[in-house]
Every structure is written in C-alpha cells, then in structure tokens.
BANU-416365 format. One line per field, with one value per residue (C-alpha): residue number from 1; z negated, y negated, x negated. Coordinates in steps of 0.1 Angstrom, whole numbers, always signed. Layout:
// residues N
num	(NUM, ...)
pz	(Z, ...)
py	(Y, ...)
px	(X, ...)
END
This chain:
// residues 508
num	(1, 2, 3, 4, 5, 6, 7, 8, 9, 10, 11, 12, 13, 14, 15, 16, 17, 18, 19, 20, 21, 22, 23, 24, 25, 26, 27, 28, 29, 30, 31, 32, 33, 34, 35, 36, 37, 38, 39, 40, 41, 42, 43, 44, 45, 46, 47, 48, 49, 50, 51, 52, 53, 54, 55, 56, 57, 58, 59, 60, 61, 62, 63, 64, 65, 66, 67, 68, 69, 70, 71, 72, 73, 74, 75, 76, 77, 78, 79, 80, 81, 82, 83, 84, 85, 86, 87, 88, 89, 90, 91, 92, 93, 94, 95, 96, 97, 98, 99, 100, 101, 102, 103, 104, 105, 106, 107, 108, 109, 110, 111, 112, 113, 114, 115, 116, 117, 118, 119, 120, 121, 122, 123, 124, 125, 126, 127, 128, 129, 130, 131, 132, 133, 134, 135, 136, 137, 138, 139, 140, 141, 142, 143, 144, 145, 146, 147, 148, 149, 150, 151, 152, 153, 154, 155, 156, 157, 158, 159, 160, 161, 162, 163, 164, 165, 166, 167, 168, 169, 170, 171, 172, 173, 174, 175, 176, 177, 178, 179, 180, 181, 182, 183, 184, 185, 186, 187, 188, 189, 190, 191, 192, 193, 194, 195, 196, 197, 198, 199, 200, 201, 202, 203, 204, 205, 206, 207, 208, 209, 210, 211, 212, 213, 214, 215, 216, 217, 218, 219, 220, 221, 222, 223, 224, 225, 226, 227, 228, 229, 230, 231, 232, 233, 234, 235, 236, 237, 238, 239, 240, 241, 242, 243, 244, 245, 246, 247, 248, 249, 250, 251, 252, 253, 254, 255, 256, 257, 258, 259, 260, 261, 262, 263, 264, 265, 266, 267, 268, 269, 270, 271, 272, 273, 274, 275, 276, 277, 278, 279, 280, 281, 282, 283, 284, 285, 286, 287, 288, 289, 290, 291, 292, 293, 294, 295, 296, 297, 298, 299, 300, 301, 302, 303, 304, 305, 306, 307, 308, 309, 310, 311, 312, 313, 314, 315, 316, 317, 318, 319, 320, 321, 322, 323, 324, 325, 326, 327, 328, 329, 330, 331, 332, 333, 334, 335, 336, 337, 338, 339, 340, 341, 342, 343, 344, 345, 346, 347, 348, 349, 350, 351, 352, 353, 354, 355, 356, 357, 358, 359, 360, 361, 362, 363, 364, 365, 366, 367, 368, 369, 370, 371, 372, 373, 374, 375, 376, 377, 378, 379, 380, 381, 382, 383, 384, 385, 386, 387, 388, 389, 390, 391, 392, 393, 394, 395, 396, 397, 398, 399, 400, 401, 402, 403, 404, 405, 406, 407, 408, 409, 410, 411, 412, 413, 414, 415, 416, 417, 418, 419, 420, 421, 422, 423, 424, 425, 426, 427, 428, 429, 430, 431, 432, 433, 434, 435, 436, 437, 438, 439, 440, 441, 442, 443, 444, 445, 446, 447, 448, 449, 450, 451, 452, 453, 454, 455, 456, 457, 458, 459, 460, 461, 462, 463, 464, 465, 466, 467, 468, 469, 470, 471, 472, 473, 474, 475, 476, 477, 478, 479, 480, 481, 482, 483, 484, 485, 486, 487, 488, 489, 490, 491, 492, 493, 494, 495, 496, 497, 498, 499, 500, 501, 502, 503, 504, 505, 506, 507, 508)
pz	(-574, -590, -586, -601, -630, -637, -636, -660, -684, -682, -689, -720, -731, -728, -749, -776, -776, -781, -809, -826, -826, -835, -863, -877, -869, -883, -858, -883, -893, -871, -881, -863, -887, -883, -845, -847, -865, -841, -811, -822, -826, -791, -776, -792, -779, -744, -743, -753, -726, -700, -709, -707, -673, -662, -671, -652, -621, -623, -621, -593, -571, -580, -596, -630, -656, -654, -617, -623, -651, -628, -600, -625, -639, -605, -596, -628, -625, -587, -591, -617, -603, -636, -637, -654, -665, -650, -647, -619, -615, -578, -565, -536, -511, -489, -517, -529, -493, -494, -527, -512, -488, -517, -536, -506, -503, -539, -531, -501, -523, -546, -573, -596, -604, -642, -646, -624, -638, -618, -625, -605, -600, -609, -572, -550, -533, -548, -574, -599, -602, -630, -618, -640, -622, -630, -605, -602, -605, -569, -555, -576, -562, -527, -534, -546, -516, -492, -509, -509, -471, -465, -458, -481, -514, -529, -556, -574, -609, -625, -662, -690, -701, -738, -744, -722, -710, -687, -699, -703, -731, -747, -749, -725, -736, -716, -705, -687, -693, -662, -677, -701, -672, -683, -720, -721, -735, -758, -787, -779, -750, -762, -799, -796, -777, -805, -838, -847, -874, -849, -846, -808, -807, -799, -777, -741, -727, -752, -744, -706, -712, -732, -704, -678, -697, -704, -667, -660, -685, -670, -636, -649, -638, -649, -632, -625, -640, -669, -657, -672, -688, -684, -720, -726, -749, -774, -774, -778, -807, -824, -820, -834, -866, -874, -863, -885, -915, -910, -908, -943, -956, -939, -960, -993, -984, -953, -954, -943, -910, -900, -910, -890, -857, -863, -865, -833, -814, -824, -815, -781, -778, -772, -803, -801, -821, -792, -768, -769, -756, -725, -730, -702, -719, -753, -736, -721, -755, -771, -744, -749, -786, -792, -758, -766, -739, -738, -716, -717, -733, -729, -765, -794, -781, -794, -821, -799, -769, -789, -810, -779, -762, -792, -783, -751, -770, -754, -774, -759, -767, -762, -745, -756, -785, -815, -818, -827, -855, -874, -868, -899, -895, -866, -868, -843, -829, -807, -792, -823, -844, -819, -814, -849, -867, -847, -823, -848, -864, -830, -822, -854, -846, -877, -876, -839, -845, -872, -849, -821, -845, -854, -817, -810, -839, -824, -791, -790, -826, -837, -844, -882, -878, -857, -885, -910, -887, -882, -920, -924, -896, -914, -947, -931, -898, -904, -942, -955, -983, -990, -1018, -1016, -1048, -1075, -1051, -1030, -994, -966, -933, -922, -892, -907, -936, -917, -893, -920, -949, -971, -974, -975, -1007, -1021, -1014, -1032, -1062, -1094, -1080, -1063, -1070, -1056, -1050, -1038, -1001, -999, -965, -980, -1003, -981, -952, -971, -990, -983, -976, -966, -939, -947, -974, -988, -997, -1033, -1028, -1009, -1004, -1010, -992, -1008, -973, -937, -938, -968, -952, -920, -939, -959, -927, -909, -937, -937, -899, -901, -920, -892, -874, -839, -826, -806, -810, -785, -778, -757, -729, -724, -691, -674, -696, -701, -732, -732, -750, -766, -761, -742, -746, -715, -728, -762, -746, -726, -757, -776, -747, -747, -785, -782, -757, -780, -810, -789, -782, -820, -829, -805, -818, -854, -844, -826, -855, -878, -855, -853, -891, -896)
py	(+84, +77, +40, +42, +62, +37, +9, +28, +32, -5, -13, +10, -7, -41, -30, -15, -44, -68, -47, -44, -81, -93, -68, -67, -31, -24, -16, -7, +29, +41, +73, +100, +99, +61, +66, +93, +69, +41, +64, +73, +36, +28, +57, +45, +9, +23, +44, +13, -8, +20, +20, -18, -17, +11, -10, -40, -19, -2, -36, -47, -16, -3, +29, +45, +42, +79, +77, +50, +70, +101, +82, +69, +103, +118, +91, +98, +136, +143, +180, +189, +217, +230, +234, +207, +205, +177, +168, +149, +135, +137, +119, +139, +117, +145, +167, +201, +214, +197, +213, +246, +226, +206, +237, +251, +219, +223, +259, +247, +223, +253, +243, +267, +258, +263, +248, +233, +214, +196, +172, +149, +114, +83, +75, +94, +126, +124, +147, +142, +172, +177, +198, +210, +222, +235, +224, +205, +167, +164, +185, +168, +134, +148, +163, +130, +112, +138, +137, +99, +99, +121, +107, +130, +114, +84, +82, +101, +94, +112, +118, +128, +163, +166, +199, +223, +246, +247, +218, +226, +252, +238, +202, +194, +201, +211, +247, +248, +231, +210, +195, +176, +151, +138, +137, +107, +80, +55, +38, +7, +3, -15, -21, -49, -69, -66, -68, -99, -79, -54, -57, -61, -86, -116, -96, -100, -77, -49, -53, -51, -20, -4, -11, +4, +37, +38, +35, +65, +85, +75, +87, +121, +151, +187, +207, +177, +178, +154, +122, +113, +80, +63, +50, +18, +13, -4, +25, +50, +30, +30, +68, +71, +52, +73, +106, +101, +92, +123, +146, +136, +142, +175, +199, +186, +177, +196, +230, +260, +264, +228, +232, +264, +249, +215, +233, +253, +221, +205, +236, +237, +200, +190, +168, +147, +115, +93, +97, +102, +137, +140, +155, +180, +195, +197, +211, +239, +247, +248, +271, +296, +297, +294, +287, +251, +225, +187, +162, +125, +102, +65, +58, +68, +91, +94, +121, +144, +142, +147, +176, +194, +195, +215, +243, +249, +248, +214, +184, +150, +130, +93, +84, +48, +39, +18, -17, -20, -44, -17, +16, +33, +25, +24, +11, +38, +70, +67, +92, +93, +102, +129, +144, +143, +148, +172, +192, +213, +228, +233, +257, +277, +305, +303, +265, +265, +290, +267, +237, +256, +267, +231, +224, +253, +243, +209, +221, +213, +201, +173, +138, +145, +176, +159, +134, +162, +180, +147, +143, +178, +171, +139, +157, +187, +182, +145, +143, +179, +194, +230, +252, +269, +287, +261, +232, +211, +205, +183, +196, +167, +148, +114, +122, +137, +107, +80, +85, +59, +77, +111, +100, +86, +118, +139, +115, +113, +81, +100, +129, +164, +186, +221, +224, +234, +225, +219, +192, +179, +174, +148, +130, +93, +77, +45, +41, +7, +18, +51, +78, +81, +117, +145, +181, +210, +244, +276, +285, +282, +316, +307, +274, +292, +317, +290, +270, +300, +306, +269, +268, +297, +274, +247, +241, +250, +278, +296, +309, +303, +320, +309, +332, +326, +344, +320, +289, +290, +286, +312, +307, +341, +338, +370, +407, +408, +382, +399, +432, +416, +401, +435, +453, +430, +433, +471, +470, +449, +473, +502, +486, +478, +514, +528, +505, +516, +553, +548, +530, +558, +584, +564, +563, +600)
px	(+456, +422, +428, +463, +450, +422, +448, +470, +441, +434, +470, +469, +437, +453, +483, +460, +436, +465, +480, +446, +439, +474, +480, +445, +439, +404, +377, +350, +345, +374, +391, +410, +440, +445, +442, +469, +492, +483, +488, +523, +533, +519, +538, +571, +564, +556, +588, +609, +593, +600, +636, +639, +622, +646, +676, +663, +655, +689, +706, +683, +688, +722, +707, +714, +687, +682, +674, +648, +632, +632, +614, +588, +583, +577, +551, +532, +534, +533, +523, +549, +570, +585, +623, +643, +679, +700, +737, +754, +789, +800, +831, +846, +864, +877, +890, +877, +870, +836, +825, +812, +790, +776, +768, +750, +730, +719, +708, +688, +669, +660, +684, +702, +738, +744, +778, +806, +836, +862, +891, +913, +899, +919, +918, +943, +932, +897, +880, +853, +829, +804, +775, +747, +716, +681, +655, +622, +622, +609, +637, +663, +652, +654, +688, +702, +689, +704, +738, +740, +733, +763, +798, +818, +809, +825, +798, +770, +758, +729, +734, +711, +718, +711, +729, +710, +686, +657, +636, +599, +598, +566, +554, +526, +491, +460, +462, +428, +395, +400, +432, +409, +404, +438, +428, +405, +427, +410, +424, +403, +379, +348, +345, +319, +345, +371, +353, +333, +315, +302, +264, +267, +296, +273, +249, +262, +235, +244, +281, +274, +253, +281, +306, +283, +279, +316, +324, +301, +321, +355, +343, +334, +355, +356, +328, +305, +270, +268, +253, +218, +215, +180, +178, +159, +129, +152, +177, +149, +135, +169, +170, +135, +143, +173, +157, +126, +148, +169, +138, +130, +165, +175, +154, +169, +205, +217, +233, +212, +231, +224, +187, +183, +197, +180, +146, +155, +163, +130, +110, +126, +118, +154, +152, +121, +114, +105, +135, +173, +182, +204, +238, +233, +203, +221, +252, +232, +217, +251, +265, +236, +244, +281, +298, +305, +298, +299, +316, +310, +335, +338, +345, +367, +394, +430, +432, +454, +430, +399, +412, +426, +392, +379, +404, +383, +350, +344, +331, +337, +306, +298, +265, +259, +236, +244, +229, +192, +201, +221, +203, +216, +252, +276, +312, +323, +309, +278, +254, +232, +262, +273, +238, +223, +256, +277, +254, +234, +265, +283, +255, +263, +288, +308, +312, +319, +348, +362, +360, +378, +405, +413, +416, +439, +461, +465, +480, +517, +517, +540, +528, +529, +509, +483, +479, +474, +449, +430, +428, +414, +389, +379, +372, +355, +338, +330, +325, +325, +304, +298, +284, +250, +244, +246, +239, +262, +250, +263, +277, +298, +285, +294, +271, +242, +240, +243, +219, +235, +268, +250, +232, +265, +284, +259, +257, +279, +295, +323, +347, +343, +374, +377, +387, +424, +440, +475, +462, +434, +457, +478, +450, +450, +416, +401, +375, +360, +336, +321, +347, +357, +367, +349, +361, +337, +341, +327, +315, +325, +341, +362, +372, +382, +404, +421, +427, +442, +467, +477, +481, +505, +529, +530, +563, +550, +572, +545, +510, +481, +448, +418, +407, +370, +369, +394, +389, +427, +448, +475, +508, +517, +555, +564, +559, +537, +513, +512, +505, +476, +461, +464, +448, +418, +416, +416, +387, +367, +375, +364, +330, +326, +336, +311, +284, +290, +289, +256, +241, +252, +236, +203, +201, +210)
END
C-alpha cells in the first residue's frame, strides 16, 4: 500500500508539473488561494481521465463503466465500509421463482434492499428486475461476482443511482489526527526544479538536498517522532542572517503577542542565532503553550489539506532551508518562514484559537468556500496587520519573515482596510510583488468574532467540534452528539463557576 501511495503521489506530481510548465502557472510567491483554484482544476481533469479509462476498460472486459469505477474506488479505499446506494438490473432466465433466492443472497452479503421493481423482458419467459440496495462497496463487488457465477441470471447490469439515499452523508475529510497521513498532497513537488528564477534552480547540490529532506517528510506517519535534520553550515548561516535581521525589527514592528513569545523562545534557547531549531523541539514548546503540534511537510500543500490540519491544532511545516543566495526572500514556504513567521503566534492562545477555527471551517467546505477561506488566511495569518493603540503592527508570517514586505506594509505606499471577512474573502490579489492592500484587525478577539459570524453563513449543512481528548473532529448532526457536547460544556461551566465563587470568597 505504501508503495502504491507513493506511486500515486508521483503521478499527481507529474500531472501538476506538466500543467504548471505548459500553462505558465507561477511558482514564485505561491499562494493558498491560487493553489485552491489549481487543485479544483486538477481534480476535474483527473475525474475526466478516470471516466475515459473506465470506458476503455469496460470495452476491454465486457463490464459497465460503473463496475470499473467501483473496482477502482475499492482499490483506492480498501478500508471504506460505509453504506452506499446502488441499483442493479437483473435478467431472470428461470422466471420469478429465482427472485427470493437472489434477495436472500443480497441479505447474506449484508445488503439492505430498498426497492424492487419487475417487468417482463422482451425475451420469452424472462423478467427484468430493478433492485436498489444499500451496502458497502466491497460487499457490492462480492455480490455482483457471486450472482454472475450463478446459472439463473441472463444478465446483470450495475447502474448509477442518482435519486437516492445512503451515500456518505458528509464529504470526506479527516476525522482524526492520524487521517492527516492522507492529507499531504503537494501542488508541485520541488520548486527549484520548475522555476528558472528560483535561486536554487542551477544548484544541483541544493536541489538534491531539497529532495532528500522532502522524502523524509513523505515517510512521516502520525505518532512518529519528528525526524531531526542535521543542518549544514550553509543552512545555519542562512538562518543566522535572517534571524539577526528580525531581532532588530521585532521590537518596533511586531505585535505584542509575537514579541512576548519570541522573547520566550530565545530565553529557552529554542531560537538561537547560530543554528536552525529542530521541529520536534519547537513542537514540544507549542504543545506546552497552546496544544498545537507540528508535522513535517514535503513542500507547499494543497489549500484543503493544509487548512484541514489546523482543525486538529497541527501545523504542517517544511524543514528545508531557502537558498543562501537569497536569504531575505523565498519563492515558497521554507523552515525559516515557518519557524520565524508562524511559530511565535501559534504559541499565543488567542491566535492559536483563530487558526484552529479557520481549519474547522474548512472541513467539508465546498471548493468555492475553500478559496474564500484561503484568501482570508492569506490576508490574516500570512499578511495580517492589527491595531495596538494608535499604531499598526504586523502579525502575518509572510511579513515577519520577509523584512522588505514588512517595511512596505507599514509604509504609506499601500492601502490599509479594516478586516471584514465578507469582503476580505473575495478580495483579488497578486502574489508576484508586494501587496497593494492589507487588512487591519482591531485585535485577535475582534477578528475571531467577525470570522465566527461569517462562518455561520457558509453553505455547509453541519457543524463540527474538535475533541482534544480523543483528537477527533465530531460532526454535530444528531441529538446524541449535541447532548454529549452540551454535557462537556456544562462540566466546564461548573468548574468556571466554582473558580469564580472561590475567588470571591478569597477577596471577601
């Protein structure tokens, strides 16, 4: 399975590389929103190729297209036991006397008969029977095989059932932190291989180094310790240059939440000027402060995969370092961007909560809503500004890890607009040069409240909550689940009420 998954990844990379090159898809300053659009296009192309393949195989093996797609789906989802709706047309050679035996066979394969309809066949003494069933894909495939081996059928055709019933109620999305092992799809594999303007394009040693670190990330599975990377002198020197520059800028331009955690990271010697921190050490620091943890990523993830990880308070971080020839700018996320840009604020409780809420909102969202969430993420977590008294400070990771754009964003050369999710989510932007527009939040709390109100207008027909005890995302779509959530909330309110009463007593 691991080999098959790796091969599938390589095939997807090949598709995306080809599309990127042939259509001029920009590889510099990549953005989540463009990746969301690109991902949607690739999915459509892939679905079309699957249908074409199904038609060809159907002709080759005498199967219907639906049966070929069914077999392919089973091979890609071997553990899926969810009930599916299906319809079959059976031709009974021996008349209606064989129908009870067929219905019993369906029952033996754990199928639920939802509808039966019969009519005389055009052939003498034969009947056509339409049977709609609810059963798992695996059992359906086994049932079809069993019925075809019998002698009582003159034919069996599997149909698509577009009218009905027990398909998966919700679209697939990760329900447990371990499911993120399936959320590591990249929009492109190695940027230096694709973009001639990338600082590492002509550096074969750098490209080989990037590939090695990416393969380490691909091999990572939930529960594994994060692999340590023995960074080279060149990589540590690149880190040192950026770190020392940032130390001078933080007191003047970074928000107070960032400054507080940055100081703590340096005091605990996690951030030091002479060496790149290891992800495991930073992950442990985050977990102690906000419950966030890290997992290694091989490169720039698709928007949906990246955002979904935030729902579990997991941040997928690259481990490779930008090229030494361009220490103050990287055409795509690298470890310096992740560590210096994102980590300090992920250790702030209010900002960590805001990040998780963006992730939770993305689970089961439509492609259009993923695009809007990606845009909000771009203008907040990556390039956000906030008010502190009469001053404007930076909290976006893209600003705090690239001092050129940081100074531009805080100058009078750009436009500042108040953060309102409904307008921010549809604001077009370019990612080749500095932004002409930045959004300013009054505070993290104000941004969270506005974001919550906006999320409530999304089309997703269900609500989700994260259970930190089980690392599960729960869909609140039944009375029982709602009662469980309310019970947990009541327990927490009881503790808060007791704490308030004890504080009142102590002050009396």
